[in-house]
C-alpha positions as CSV (number, residue, x, y, z in Angstrom):
1,M,127.7,86.8,110.3
2,A,128.2,89.9,108.2
3,N,131.7,91.1,107.5
4,C,131.8,94.9,107.4
5,H,135.6,95.3,107.2
6,N,135.4,96.7,103.6
7,L,132.7,99.3,104.8
8,F,135.0,100.4,107.5
9,M,137.9,100.9,105.0
10,D,135.6,103.0,102.8
11,Y,134.5,105.0,105.9
12,H,138.1,105.6,106.8
13,D,138.8,107.0,103.4
14,D,135.8,109.3,103.6
15,I,136.6,110.8,107.0
16,S,140.4,111.2,106.3
17,I,141.7,114.5,105.2
18,G,142.3,114.6,101.4
19,S,145.4,115.8,99.8
20,T,143.8,119.0,98.4
21,K,142.7,120.2,101.8
22,K,145.9,119.0,103.4
23,N,148.0,121.0,101.0
24,K,145.8,124.1,101.6
25,M,146.4,123.8,105.3
26,I,150.1,123.5,104.8
27,N,150.2,126.6,102.6
28,S,148.2,128.5,105.2
29,K,150.5,127.2,108.0
30,N,153.6,128.5,106.1
31,A,152.0,131.9,105.4
32,L,151.1,132.3,109.1
33,R,154.6,131.3,110.1
34,K,155.9,134.0,107.8
35,R,153.6,136.6,109.4
36,I,154.6,135.6,112.9
37,R,158.3,135.7,112.1
38,E,158.1,139.1,110.5
39,W,155.9,140.6,113.2
40,F,158.2,139.6,116.0
41,K,161.3,140.7,114.0
42,E,159.7,144.1,113.7
43,N,158.1,144.5,117.1
44,H,160.0,142.2,119.5
45,P,163.3,141.2,117.9
46,D,164.5,139.7,121.2
47,Y,161.8,137.0,120.8
48,V,162.6,134.7,117.9
49,P,159.8,132.2,117.2
50,K,160.4,128.6,116.2
51,F,157.7,126.2,115.1
52,Y,156.6,122.6,115.5
53,I,153.5,120.9,114.0
54,Q,151.9,118.8,116.7
55,G,148.6,117.1,117.6
56,S,146.6,115.0,115.2
57,H,148.3,116.4,112.1
58,K,151.7,115.2,113.3
59,M,150.2,111.9,114.4
60,K,148.4,111.6,111.0
61,S,145.2,110.9,112.9
62,G,143.2,113.9,111.9
63,I,139.7,113.6,110.4
64,R,137.2,115.8,108.6
65,T,134.1,116.6,110.7
66,K,130.6,116.2,109.4
67,E,130.8,119.9,108.2
68,D,134.1,119.1,106.4
69,I,136.2,121.0,108.9
70,C,139.6,119.9,110.1
71,D,142.4,121.5,112.1
72,L,146.2,121.8,112.3
73,D,148.1,122.6,115.5
74,D,151.3,124.6,114.9
75,G,153.2,125.2,118.1
76,V,155.1,128.5,118.5
77,Y,158.2,128.1,120.6
78,F,160.5,130.7,122.2
79,F,163.8,129.5,123.6
80,R,164.1,132.1,126.3
81,K,162.2,133.0,129.5
82,P,159.5,135.6,128.8
83,D,159.5,138.9,130.6
84,V,155.8,139.3,130.0
85,T,152.7,137.4,131.1
86,A,151.4,134.3,129.3
87,T,148.3,136.3,128.2
88,T,150.5,139.1,126.7
89,L,152.7,136.6,124.8
90,Q,149.5,135.0,123.4
91,G,148.3,138.5,122.5
92,W,151.4,139.2,120.5
93,V,150.8,136.1,118.4
94,W,147.2,137.2,118.0
95,D,148.5,140.6,116.7
96,A,150.8,138.8,114.3
97,V,148.1,136.6,112.7
98,N,145.3,139.1,112.8
99,G,144.2,140.1,109.3
100,H,145.3,136.9,107.6
101,T,141.8,135.5,107.4
102,S,138.4,137.1,106.9
103,T,137.5,136.4,110.5
104,T,139.1,137.7,113.7
105,P,141.4,135.2,115.4
106,E,140.1,133.6,118.5
107,H,142.1,134.1,121.7
108,R,141.4,130.8,123.4
109,R,142.7,129.4,126.7
110,K,145.7,127.6,125.3
111,C,146.1,128.8,121.8
112,I,145.4,131.5,119.2
113,R,143.0,130.1,116.5
114,S,142.9,131.3,112.9
115,V,139.6,130.3,111.3
116,F,139.4,129.6,107.6
117,V,135.6,129.7,107.3
118,N,133.9,126.4,106.2
119,D,137.3,124.8,105.6
120,Y,139.8,124.4,108.4
121,E,141.3,126.0,111.5
122,I,144.9,126.5,112.5
123,D,145.8,126.7,116.2
124,H,148.9,128.3,117.6
125,P,149.7,127.1,121.2
126,I,152.6,129.2,122.5
127,Y,155.5,127.7,124.6
128,Y,158.8,128.7,126.0
129,K,161.8,126.5,126.9
130,I,164.9,127.1,128.9
131,E,167.7,124.7,129.6
132,G,167.1,122.3,132.5
133,Q,163.3,122.9,132.6
134,E,160.2,121.4,130.9
135,Y,158.5,123.0,128.0
136,R,155.9,125.5,129.3
137,I,152.7,126.4,127.6
138,A,151.0,129.9,127.8
139,V,147.6,129.6,129.4
140,K,145.3,132.6,129.2
141,G,144.8,134.3,132.5
142,N,146.7,131.5,134.3
143,G,150.4,131.9,133.5
144,F,152.6,129.2,132.2
145,E,152.2,125.4,132.8
146,D,154.5,122.5,132.1
147,S,153.4,120.8,128.9
148,D,155.3,118.6,126.4
149,S,153.3,118.0,123.2
150,K,156.2,116.5,121.4
151,A,156.4,113.7,124.0
152,V,152.7,112.9,123.4
153,V,153.4,112.5,119.6
154,N,156.4,110.3,120.4
155,W,154.4,108.2,122.7
156,F,151.7,107.7,120.1
157,N,154.1,106.9,117.3
158,S,155.6,104.2,119.6
159,K,152.2,102.5,119.8
160,K,151.6,102.4,116.0
161,D,151.5,99.0,114.2
162,K,152.8,98.5,110.7
163,D,149.3,97.8,109.3
164,G,147.9,101.1,110.4
165,K,145.2,99.6,112.6
166,L,145.8,101.9,115.5
167,L,145.6,105.0,113.2
168,R,142.3,103.8,111.6
169,H,140.6,103.0,114.9
170,V,141.6,106.3,116.4
171,K,139.9,107.9,113.4
172,Y,136.9,105.7,113.8
173,S,136.6,106.8,117.5
174,K,136.9,110.5,116.5
175,G,134.3,110.0,113.8
176,W,132.0,108.5,116.4
177,C,132.5,111.4,118.8
178,D,132.0,113.9,116.0
179,N,128.8,112.3,115.0
180,I,127.3,112.1,118.5
181,R,128.6,115.5,119.7
182,N,127.0,116.4,123.0
183,K,130.3,117.0,124.8
184,M,131.9,113.7,123.9
185,P,135.6,113.3,124.7
186,S,138.2,115.2,122.8
187,G,140.3,113.7,120.0
188,L,143.3,113.5,122.3
189,A,141.3,111.7,124.9
190,M,140.0,109.1,122.4
191,T,143.6,108.7,121.0
192,I,144.8,107.8,124.5
193,L,141.9,105.5,125.3
194,I,142.2,103.6,122.0
195,S,146.0,103.4,122.3
196,N,145.8,102.0,125.8
197,A,143.1,99.5,124.9
198,K,145.1,98.3,121.9
199,E,147.7,97.0,124.3
200,R,145.2,94.7,126.0
201,I,143.5,93.0,123.1
202,V,144.3,90.7,120.2
203,L,143.9,92.7,117.0
204,N,141.5,91.0,114.6
205,E,142.1,91.1,110.9
206,R,138.6,92.7,110.6
207,D,138.2,96.3,111.7
208,D,134.6,95.8,112.7
209,I,135.6,93.2,115.3
210,T,138.6,95.1,116.4
211,L,136.6,98.2,117.0
212,R,134.0,96.3,119.1
213,D,136.8,94.8,121.2
214,L,138.5,98.1,121.7
215,L,135.3,99.7,122.9
216,K,134.7,96.9,125.3
217,E,138.3,97.2,126.7
218,I,137.8,101.0,127.1
219,K,134.6,100.3,129.0
220,R,136.3,97.8,131.3
221,A,139.1,100.3,132.0
222,L,136.7,103.2,132.7
223,D,134.6,101.0,135.0
224,R,137.7,100.4,137.1
225,E,138.6,104.0,137.1
226,F,137.1,106.9,135.2
227,K,140.4,108.6,134.1
228,C,142.3,109.5,131.0
229,I,145.9,110.4,131.8
230,V,148.0,112.2,129.3
231,P,151.2,110.1,128.8
232,A,153.5,113.1,129.1
233,I,154.2,116.1,131.2
234,P,152.1,117.3,133.0
235,N,150.3,113.9,133.1
236,D,147.0,115.5,133.7
237,D,143.6,113.7,133.7
238,L,141.5,114.8,130.8
239,F,138.4,113.6,132.6
240,A,139.1,115.4,135.9
241,N,136.7,118.2,135.3
242,Y,133.9,116.2,133.7
243,S,130.5,116.8,135.3
244,D,128.4,113.8,136.3
245,A,126.1,114.6,133.3
246,R,129.0,114.6,130.8
247,K,130.5,111.5,132.3
248,N,127.2,109.6,132.2
249,N,126.5,110.8,128.7
250,F,129.8,109.4,127.4
251,L,129.4,106.1,129.3
252,R,125.8,105.7,128.0
253,S,126.9,106.4,124.5
254,L,129.7,103.9,124.9
255,D,127.3,101.2,126.2
256,E,124.9,101.8,123.3
257,F,127.7,101.6,120.7
258,I,129.0,98.3,122.2
259,A,125.5,96.8,122.2
260,D,125.0,97.7,118.5
261,A,128.5,96.6,117.6
262,D,127.8,93.2,119.1
263,A,124.5,93.0,117.2
264,A,126.1,94.2,113.9
265,I,128.8,91.5,114.1
266,R,126.2,88.8,114.8
267,E,123.9,90.0,112.0
268,E,124.1,87.9,108.9
269,N,122.9,90.6,106.5
270,Q,125.5,93.2,105.7
271,F,122.9,95.9,105.0
272,K,121.2,95.4,108.3
273,A,124.6,95.4,110.1
274,S,125.7,98.6,108.4
275,K,122.5,100.3,109.7
276,L,123.6,99.5,113.2
277,W,127.1,101.0,112.6
278,R,125.5,104.1,111.0
279,R,123.6,104.8,114.3
280,H,126.9,105.7,115.8
281,L,129.2,106.6,113.0
282,G,126.7,108.6,111.0
283,S,125.7,108.8,107.3
284,R,129.3,108.8,106.1
285,F,129.5,105.1,107.1
286,P,128.4,103.3,103.9
287,E,125.4,101.0,103.6
288,G,126.2,97.4,103.0
289,K,124.9,94.9,100.5
290,D,121.4,93.5,101.2
291,E,122.5,89.9,101.3
292,K,123.5,87.3,103.9
293,Q,127.1,86.5,104.4
294,Q,128.6,83.2,105.7
295,V,131.5,83.0,108.2
296,N,134.3,81.0,106.6
297,S,136.0,79.6,109.6
298,R,135.4,78.6,113.2
299,A,138.0,81.1,114.4
300,A,136.2,83.9,112.6
301,A,132.9,82.9,114.2
302,A,134.5,82.8,117.6
303,A,136.0,86.2,117.2
304,A,132.7,87.6,116.0
305,A,131.0,86.1,119.0
306,G,133.5,87.9,121.2
307,A,135.5,84.8,122.4
308,I,138.8,86.3,121.2
309,T,139.3,89.6,122.8
310,S,141.7,90.4,125.6
311,N,145.3,89.1,125.9
312,P,145.3,86.3,128.5
313,W,148.3,87.9,130.3
314,A,146.8,91.4,130.5
315,N,145.7,92.4,134.0
């Protein structure tokens, strides 16, 4: 039974954001923060912006897409109650960052996006906070909604293991969705699904087996109830607005991935096994050696066959 753990480690290194790109994003983030501070100081001095990096960059779970694009979410916070609409407040941030890049900023539903063409994107969600109330995010055309992105980061950090397995498998799942496209779940959705599934399985020392087991646990959970609840205010369901077509596409892709993952783990030839993984993870997943591999222990064989998966005490 072919062991593809080393191939997964190489794949992880390939899809992760390198130091050069990461440093460029940080420099751009700092420059945009400076523009926003100066713009508000000049135009609306009673609004003093504060900042907090959030999302995948804060969680350290970001990846490069197939096109070598990545993103950074930098929340803009105002510790006062706005006397303008959510859309207007977003528009002010748009005015502040406009002109920093060669492309016009995008005024999206929950953020202002600055696009650094063929390189990366920086999103600015806008919040306000007053004492005794939840953080509230500005939503274009829909006012302000309770939303605590910091709590999501804290929740994810509490789930991490010292060996980095959770982080790696979140990235693998994002790489899968990026490769498949076709309205697959968001990075946040996959982060939640993988993190919840991790609590219900025994983590294997091999990443190929662990990924297979995580996918199966996700499938079991979604068969019980097709939901993905954000573990923080407002505790919304990320799948609530999925059409039947989008839901069925995801579940079909999940079934196909599980079937090929089982086949890859049973396959004795690493090259043939890697071909099965590449169907779902794409060409960035490396090809294995064209040779048979032997399983060294009865426990490894049992795990590869799927006998060691869920915790016996998990419901």
